[in-house]
PATORGU-977916 format. One line per field, with one value per residue (C-alpha): residue in one letter; x, y, z. Coordinates in Angstrom, 1 decimal. Layout:
rest [a  ...]
u [X  ...]
v [Y  ...]
w [Z  ...]
END
This chain:
rest [m  l  f  p  t  h  l  l  a  a  a  l  l  g  r  v  s  r  l  s  p  l  w  l  v  v  g  t  a  f  p  d  v  v  d  k  p  l  a  s  v  g  v  t  p  l  y  h  s  i  g  h  s  a  l  l  v  v  v  a  l  p  l  a  l  s  g  r  t  g  l  s  a  a  a  g  w  a  l  h  l  l  l  d  t  v  h  v  v  l  n  g  r  p  g  d  a  v  f  l  l  w  p  v  l  t  p  m  d  p  l  a  l  p  p  g  s  f  f  v  y  y  l  w  s  p  s  f  f  l  e  v  a  l  w  l  t  t  a  g  l  l  a  r  h  a  t  r  e  g  r  a  g  s  r  d  r  v  d]
u [-2.8  -4.3  -4.4  -1.9  0.6  0.3  1.1  4.0  5.5  5.2  6.9  9.7  10.2  10.4  13.2  15.3  14.7  14.8  11.0  8.7  7.5  4.3  3.4  4.3  1.8  -0.8  -0.3  -0.5  -3.6  -5.4  -6.7  -8.4  -9.6  -11.4  -12.5  -13.6  -16.2  -17.6  -18.0  -19.4  -22.3  -22.9  -21.5  -19.2  -19.5  -15.8  -13.4  -10.7  -12.0  -11.4  -8.4  -6.8  -7.0  -3.6  -5.4  -5.0  -1.4  -2.7  -3.1  -0.2  2.4  1.9  1.7  5.1  6.6  5.4  8.1  9.2  5.9  4.0  6.6  6.3  2.4  2.5  5.1  3.0  0.0  2.1  3.4  -0.2  -1.1  2.1  1.4  -2.3  -1.2  1.4  -1.4  -3.9  -1.3  0.3  -3.1  -3.8  -6.1  -3.9  -7.0  -8.1  -5.1  -7.2  -8.5  -5.6  -7.5  -10.8  -13.3  -12.0  -11.7  -13.0  -12.3  -14.5  -15.2  -14.2  -13.7  -16.1  -15.9  -16.3  -13.2  -14.3  -15.2  -12.1  -9.9  -11.4  -11.0  -7.5  -6.2  -3.8  -3.5  0.0  0.1  -1.0  2.2  4.2  2.6  3.4  7.0  7.1  5.8  8.1  11.1  10.2  9.7  13.0  14.8  13.2  14.2  17.7  17.8  16.5  19.0  21.9  20.6  20.3  23.9  25.1  23.2  24.6  28.1  27.5  26.3  28.6  27.9]
v [4.4  6.1  4.2  6.3  5.8  2.1  2.5  4.7  2.3  -0.5  1.6  2.5  -1.2  -2.0  0.6  -0.9  -4.6  -7.0  -7.4  -6.3  -2.7  -3.4  -6.6  -5.0  -2.2  -4.8  -6.8  -3.7  -2.5  -5.8  -5.5  -2.1  -3.0  -6.0  -4.7  -1.1  -1.9  -4.9  -2.7  0.2  -1.9  -3.7  -7.2  -6.9  -4.5  -3.7  -1.9  -4.3  -7.8  -10.4  -8.8  -7.6  -11.0  -12.5  -15.8  -15.3  -16.5  -19.9  -18.2  -15.8  -18.4  -20.6  -17.4  -16.2  -19.6  -19.5  -17.2  -13.5  -12.2  -14.1  -13.2  -9.5  -9.6  -11.5  -9.1  -6.1  -7.6  -8.2  -4.7  -3.4  -5.4  -4.2  -0.6  -0.8  -2.5  0.2  2.8  1.4  0.9  4.3  6.0  4.4  1.6  -1.5  -3.7  -2.9  -4.9  -8.0  -7.3  -9.5  -12.5  -11.7  -13.6  -15.5  -12.2  -8.7  -5.5  -4.9  -1.3  -1.1  2.3  1.5  4.8  5.0  6.2  9.9  10.1  8.2  10.8  13.6  11.5  10.6  14.2  15.3  11.8  10.4  8.2  11.0  12.8  9.6  9.6  13.2  12.6  9.6  11.7  14.7  12.4  10.8  14.2  15.4  12.3  12.7  16.3  15.5  12.7  15.1  17.8  15.2  14.0  17.6  18.3  15.1  15.8  19.4  18.1  15.6  18.2  19.5  23.1]
w [4.3  1.3  -2.0  -3.9  -1.0  -1.4  -5.1  -4.4  -1.8  -4.4  -7.0  -4.6  -3.6  -7.3  -7.7  -4.9  -5.6  -8.4  -8.2  -11.1  -10.3  -12.4  -10.5  -7.2  -7.9  -9.0  -5.8  -3.6  -5.3  -4.9  -1.3  -1.9  -5.4  -3.9  -0.5  -1.1  -3.8  -1.8  1.3  -0.7  -2.0  1.3  0.6  3.6  6.5  6.6  4.2  5.3  4.7  2.0  0.2  3.5  5.2  5.9  5.6  1.8  2.3  1.1  -2.3  -2.0  -1.1  -4.2  -6.3  -4.8  -5.6  -9.2  -10.4  -10.5  -11.5  -8.8  -6.2  -7.1  -6.9  -3.6  -2.2  -3.2  -1.4  1.7  1.5  1.5  4.5  6.3  5.6  6.7  9.9  10.6  9.8  12.4  15.1  14.6  14.7  18.1  17.0  17.4  18.0  14.4  13.2  13.6  10.1  9.1  10.4  8.8  8.8  11.9  13.8  13.2  15.0  18.0  17.0  13.4  11.7  8.9  7.0  3.3  1.4  1.2  4.9  5.8  4.1  6.2  9.3  8.4  7.9  10.6  12.1  12.9  9.9  7.7  8.6  7.9  4.4  3.8  4.8  2.4  -0.5  0.3  0.5  -2.8  -4.4  -3.1  -4.4  -7.8  -7.9  -6.9  -9.6  -12.2  -11.3  -11.6  -14.9  -16.2  -15.2  -16.8  -19.9  -20.2  -19.9  -22.7  -25.2  -27.8  -28.9]
END
């Protein structure tokens, strides 16, 4: 999934849950904020490595148990991993989901594209259309909400 879609998903989860939207966004940004720069400078060969490893659950679980802020950050991180897993499976690369077990396992033939090249590769893929649907649905819901607010506001005005 593209980085902005991870942020959108976290914000949406924040709207429908009692979790902190800010910390959900921080948690969902974490894997890419860690892994993309490391791979870009050659520290790791993959763009899904340290921050995308489900083995970080040893850090995420105590964080989640520390309170609402920690739970929100851990849930955002887990949401990111879930969305990336859906992305690789939906795009016909289920074997790439082993990134979840990095460094114990790595994909046999990883799609090791830098972010710019990945975007071009990603256009018109099945999960690209899922993302477009998510963004359009969100835009529609926001427009509907704004229209309702506008109507309610106009009824409240006294001329």
